C-alpha positions in Angstrom: 0.0 0.0 0.0 1.1 3.6 -0.6 -0.5 5.8 2.0 -0.6 9.6 2.5 -1.2 10.9 6.0 -2.1 14.6 6.3 -1.9 15.9 9.8 -1.3 19.4 11.2 1.6 18.4 13.5 3.8 15.4 13.6 7.1 14.1 14.9 9.2 15.5 16.7 6.2 17.1 18.4 4.3 14.4 20.4 0.7 14.8 21.4 -2.2 12.4 21.4 -3.2 12.9 17.8 0.4 13.1 16.6 1.4 9.9 18.5 -1.6 8.0 17.0 -0.6 8.8 13.5 3.1 8.2 14.1 2.4 4.8 15.5 0.2 3.8 12.6 2.6 5.2 10.0 5.7 3.6 11.5 4.0 0.2 11.9 2.8 0.3 8.3 6.4 1.1 7.2 7.7 -1.8 9.2 5.2 -4.0 7.4 6.7 -2.9 4.1 4.2 -0.2 3.0 5.2 3.2 1.7 4.1 6.0 4.0 4.2 9.8 3.3 3.2 12.4 5.9 2.3 15.9 4.9 2.4 18.3 7.9 3.1 21.9 8.9 6.0 23.5 10.7 4.0 24.0 13.9 5.3 22.9 17.2 3.2 24.9 19.7 -0.5 24.8 19.0 -0.6 28.6 19.0 1.9 28.5 16.1 -1.0 28.0 13.8 -2.0 31.7 14.4 1.0 33.2 16.1 4.3 33.5 14.2 6.2 34.2 17.5 5.5 30.6 18.8 7.8 27.7 18.4 8.2 25.9 15.0 9.8 22.8 13.7 12.6 23.3 11.3 11.2 23.4 7.8 13.2 20.4 6.5 11.9 17.3 4.9 13.1 14.0 6.4 12.7 10.3 6.6 12.1 9.1 10.2 11.7 5.4 10.9 11.1 4.8 7.2 8.3 7.3 7.1 8.9 10.3 4.7 7.8 13.6 6.2 7.2 16.7 4.1 6.7 19.9 6.0 4.8 23.0 4.8 5.1 26.5 6.1 2.3 28.3 7.9 1.5 31.7 6.6 -0.3 34.5 8.5 -2.9 37.0 7.7 -2.5 40.6 9.1 -3.0 40.7 12.8 -3.2 36.9 12.8 -3.3 36.5 16.6 -6.6 38.2 16.4 -7.9 37.3 12.9 -7.5 33.5 13.4 -9.7 33.3 16.5 -12.1 35.8 14.9 -12.4 33.6 11.8 -13.0 30.5 13.9 -15.7 32.1 16.1 -17.2 33.8 13.0 -17.4 30.5 11.2 -19.1 28.9 14.2 -21.7 31.7 14.2 -22.2 31.8 10.4 -22.7 28.1 10.3 -25.8 28.5 12.4 -27.4 30.8 9.8 -29.5 29.1 7.1 -28.5 31.5 4.3 -24.7 30.7 4.7 -23.6 28.0 2.2 -21.1 25.3 2.9 -19.1 26.6 -0.1 -18.6 29.9 1.7 -17.5 28.1 4.8 -15.1 26.0 2.8 -13.5 29.1 1.4 -13.0 30.4 4.9 -11.7 27.1 6.1 -8.6 27.4 3.8 -7.4 30.1 6.3 -7.6 28.1 9.5 -4.7 27.6 9.5 -3.4 29.2 6.3 -0.9 26.8 4.7 -1.0 27.7 0.9 2.0 25.5 0.0 0.2 22.5 1.4 -3.0 23.4 -0.5 -1.0 23.7 -3.7 0.9 20.5 -3.2 -2.3 18.5 -2.7 -4.1 20.2 -5.5 -1.4 19.6 -8.1 0.6 16.5 -7.1 0.9 13.8 -9.7 2.1 11.3 -7.2 -0.1 8.2 -6.8 -1.4 7.2 -3.4 -3.8 4.3 -2.7 -5.5 6.1 0.2 -5.3 9.4 2.1 -6.0 9.6 5.9 -6.3 13.0 7.7 -7.3 14.2 11.1 -8.2 17.1 13.5 -11.3 18.5 11.9 -11.2 21.7 13.9 -8.1 22.8 11.9 -10.0 22.8 8.7 -7.6 23.7 6.0 -5.4 20.6 6.1 -8.4 18.3 6.2 -10.1 20.2 3.3 -6.9 19.9 1.2 -6.8 16.2 1.8 -10.5 15.9 1.0 -9.9 17.6 -2.4 -7.0 15.4 -3.2 -9.1 12.2 -2.5 -11.9 13.5 -4.7 -9.5 14.5 -7.5 -7.6 11.2 -7.4 -10.7 9.1 -6.7 -9.0 7.3 -3.8 -10.4 6.4 -0.4 -10.7 9.2 2.0 -10.3 8.4 5.7 -11.0 11.0 8.4 -10.2 10.8 12.1 -12.0 14.0 13.4 -10.8 13.8 17.0 -14.2 15.3 17.8 -14.1 17.2 21.1 -17.5 16.7 22.6 -16.9 18.9 25.6 -19.5 18.7 28.4 -22.9 17.1 27.8 -24.8 20.2 28.8 -22.6 22.7 27.0 -22.0 23.0 23.3 -19.3 25.6 23.5 -16.6 23.2 22.5 -18.6 20.9 20.2 -19.7 23.7 17.9 -16.2 24.1 16.5 -16.2 20.5 15.3 -19.7 20.1 13.8 -20.1 23.0 11.4 -21.9 22.2 8.1 -18.7 22.0 6.0 -17.1 19.8 8.5 -20.1 17.5 8.6 -20.1 17.4 4.8 -16.5 16.1 4.7 -17.4 13.5 7.3 -20.5 12.4 5.3 -18.4 12.1 2.1 -15.6 10.2 3.8 -15.2 6.5 2.9 -14.5 5.8 6.6 -14.6 7.8 9.8 -12.4 6.6 12.6 -13.6 7.6 16.1 -11.9 7.1 19.4 -14.9 6.2 21.5 -18.5 5.0 21.2 -19.6 8.4 22.5 -17.9 10.2 19.6 -19.5 7.8 17.1 -23.0 8.3 18.6 -22.5 12.1 18.5 -21.6 11.9 14.8 -24.6 9.7 14.0 -26.8 12.3 15.6 -25.4 14.7 13.1 -26.2 12.5 10.2 -23.0 10.5 9.6 -23.9 7.0 8.4 -23.4 4.3 11.0 -21.6 2.0 8.5 -18.9 4.6 7.9 -18.0 4.9 11.5 -15.2 2.7 12.9 -14.4 2.8 16.6 -10.7 2.2 16.9 -9.3 3.9 20.0 -5.7 4.9 20.7 -3.3 2.8 22.5 0.2 2.5 24.1 3.2 0.3 23.6 4.1 -1.2 27.0 7.7 -2.0 26.2 8.4 1.5 24.9 7.1 3.0 28.1 9.0 0.7 30.5 12.1 1.8 32.4 11.0 4.9 34.3 13.1 5.7 37.4 11.3 7.5 40.2 14.4 8.2 42.2 16.1 9.7 39.2 13.2 12.1 38.6 13.1 13.2 42.2 16.8 13.8 42.3 16.8 15.7 39.0 14.0 18.0 40.1 14.6 18.1 43.8 11.3 16.7 44.9 10.8 14.9 48.1 7.0 15.2 48.7 4.2 13.2 47.0 3.8 14.2 43.3 0.6 15.2 41.5 1.5 15.0 37.8 0.0 16.6 34.7 1.3 15.9 31.2 -0.2 17.8 28.3 -0.7 21.3 26.9 -1.4 23.7 29.8 -4.6 25.5 29.0 -8.0 26.4 30.5 -9.9 23.8 28.4 -7.4 21.1 29.5 -8.3 21.8 33.1 -4.8 23.0 34.0 -6.0 26.3 35.6 -8.5 24.3 37.7 -5.8 21.9 38.8 -3.6 24.7 40.0 -6.5 26.2 41.9 -7.4 22.8 43.3 -3.8 22.2 44.6 -4.1 25.3 46.7 -6.9 23.5 48.6 -4.9 20.3 48.7 -2.0 22.1 50.3 -4.2 23.1 53.2 -4.5 19.5 54.1 -1.4 17.7 52.9 2.0 18.3 51.4 2.5 17.6 47.7 4.3 19.0 44.6 2.5 19.7 41.4 4.5 18.8 38.3 3.3 20.3 35.0 4.9 18.8 31.9 4.1 20.0 28.4 3.9 23.2 26.4 1.8 26.1 27.7 -0.7 28.3 26.1 -0.1 32.0 26.5 -3.3 32.5 28.6 -2.1 29.9 31.1 1.4 31.5 31.2 -0.3 34.8 32.1 -2.5 33.1 34.7 0.5 31.3 36.4 2.6 34.5 36.4 0.0 36.1 38.6 0.1 33.3 41.2 1.7 34.0 44.6 5.2 32.9 45.4 4.1 30.1 47.6 2.2 28.5 44.7 5.1 28.8 42.4 7.4 27.2 45.0 5.2 24.1 45.1 5.0 23.7 41.3 7.6 22.4 38.9 7.0 23.6 35.4 9.0 21.3 33.1 7.8 22.5 29.7 7.9 19.9 26.9 9.8 16.8 28.1 11.4 13.9 26.2 10.3 10.3 26.5 12.9 9.4 29.2 11.8 12.2 31.5 8.1 11.3 30.9 8.8 7.8 32.0 10.6 8.9 35.1 7.8 11.3 36.0 5.2 8.6 35.6 7.2 6.3 37.8 7.7 9.0 40.4 4.2 10.5 40.6 1.5 9.4 43.1 -1.5 10.6 41.2 -2.0 11.7 37.6 -4.6 14.4 37.0 -5.8 15.9 33.7 -9.4 17.2 34.2 -9.8 18.2 30.5 -12.9 18.9 28.5 -11.1 18.7 25.1 -9.9 15.2 24.9 -11.3 12.6 22.5 -9.5 9.9 24.3 -6.5 10.7 26.5 -3.6 8.4 25.8 -1.7 9.8 28.8 -4.2 8.1 31.2 -3.1 4.8 29.7 0.5 5.7 30.1 -0.1 6.5 33.8 -1.9 3.1 34.3 1.1 1.3 32.9 3.0 2.6 36.0 0.0 1.5 38.2 -1.0 5.1 39.0 -4.5 6.3 39.8 -5.9 8.9 37.4 -8.4 11.8 37.6 -10.2 13.1 34.6 -13.2 15.2 33.7 -16.7 14.0 32.9 -16.4 15.4 29.4 -15.4 14.4 25.9 -14.4 10.8 25.4 -12.7 10.5 28.8 -15.7 8.8 30.6 -15.3 5.9 28.1 -11.6 5.6 29.1 -11.7 6.1 32.9 -14.2 3.9 34.8 -15.2 6.1 37.7 -14.5 4.4 41.0 -12.8 1.5 39.3 -9.4 2.7 37.9 -9.7 6.4 38.6 -12.1 9.3 39.3 -14.2 11.5 37.1 -15.1 15.0 38.2 -17.3 17.7 36.6 -15.1 20.0 34.4 -14.1 23.1 36.4 -15.2 21.7 39.8 -12.1 22.8 41.7 -13.4 21.4 45.1 -14.1 18.0 43.6 -10.6 17.8 42.0 -9.0 18.8 45.3 -11.1 16.3 47.3 -10.2 13.4 44.9 -6.5 14.2 45.0 -6.6 14.3 48.8 -8.5 11.0 48.9 -6.0 9.2 46.6 -3.0 10.7 48.4 -4.3 9.6 51.8 -5.7 6.2 50.9 -2.8 4.4 49.4 -4.6 1.1 49.2 -7.3 2.7 47.0 -4.7 4.4 44.8 -2.9 1.1 44.4 -6.1 -0.7 43.5 -7.1 1.9 40.9 -3.6 1.8 39.3 -3.6 -2.0 39.1 -7.1 -2.1 37.6 -6.1 0.5 35.0 -3.0 -1.5 34.1 -5.0 -4.6 33.5 -7.4 -2.6 31.3 -4.6 -1.3 29.1 -3.1 -4.8 28.6 -6.5 -6.2 27.9 -7.7 -3.9 25.1 -5.6 -0.7 24.7 -2.2 -1.6 23.2 -1.0 -0.2 19.9 -0.7 -3.7 18.4 -4.4 -4.3 19.0 -5.4 -0.9 17.5 -3.0 -1.0 14.6 -4.3 -4.3 13.3 -7.8 -2.7 12.9 -6.5 0.3 11.1 -4.4 -1.7 8.7 -7.4 -4.0 7.9 -9.6 -1.0 7.3 -7.1 0.5 4.9 -6.8 -2.8 3.0 -10.5 -3.2 2.7 -11.1 0.3 1.4 -8.3 0.0 -1.1 -9.6 -3.3 -2.3 -13.1 -2.0 -2.7 -11.9 1.1 -4.5 -9.9 -1.0 -7.0 -13.0 -3.2 -7.6 -15.1 -0.1 -8.4 -12.5 1.2 -10.8 -12.3 -2.1 -12.6 -16.1 -2.3 -13.0 -16.4 1.3 -14.3 -13.6 0.7 -16.8 -15.4 -2.2 -18.5 
């Protein structure tokens, strides 16, 4: 098979969506298939609309037998303002009956604006058997992949990573279910969802059941082994119990609420909060305003390499990510491999990953008191924390490894390519 992946960020940046595509691509390459990845030069999420944020060097490369071609993000005047204005404007316009999907598609080319990627996909003569793209909220790359599939008449696979947000609040969901986005999902040959909740939400928006394939993310246990708790504690001078967070620090990820919850935790018990991952500008501004005592009790590591992540997971006592913008949450699985209890939010796809009261706790998004209470409970009841971690570990090994998920993706690709070839043969007679 010759496969094209189109994804907004890729190696060396590692996030949930990026890791999912990297695992699929590299496993396909090891199986002898030809894999090309088209991506942008973004490192930080805000790089899509802010030129002053970190970028990946604009160099094409082959990594683990996967060819990666990078395309430069361009910016409209006053992009830090115009990008969010475009996104919010599109969400508002999409609710108006007189606004056509064609108009929304024209705006989608700007979110983010990657004209060289558009041009490459609109003009390439290279043959691919299938194109797979993701992250439907960053419309332009998905739309470019969609146009390629239609022009080449090849299977189009879309993993939307739909952020459902909270059940009673459509604030997050509206950026993933605009008419032009739903049109691409309806025309896809296959839609890969992370959870049943995500699939049911798409069916409510008219996506055919037979197109939806639930194939969650996973972990590779051997690759995550070897974390050293003592090494982490020595390196970062931490002696107290550790509450860990790994991910982009942002309001929607619950990081603000976690910091606020820790201030309640510190009234009852000693602990150190470790924040690992890049930080959105708004969170940086929030944390800068915190009192010195809060800053003393928090370790901000920024983006960490795999070795440091393994050491942190080995060292932490509780893993907390009370996010409303996660389709799945691979990092919960990573914590479970180290037998750690986890706390997540009752939002998005997380309730299908964390079994409340079995391998972790779920709290309402933004409920600072509940987050604090659960951290204190798990910190003080070591038997409960141990049981949660062990149950999570067993769940991962039972149904959440990359080997299990990859087999399903590969089989889907093979089926779609075979069916496409049959259709082409029949129409050519």
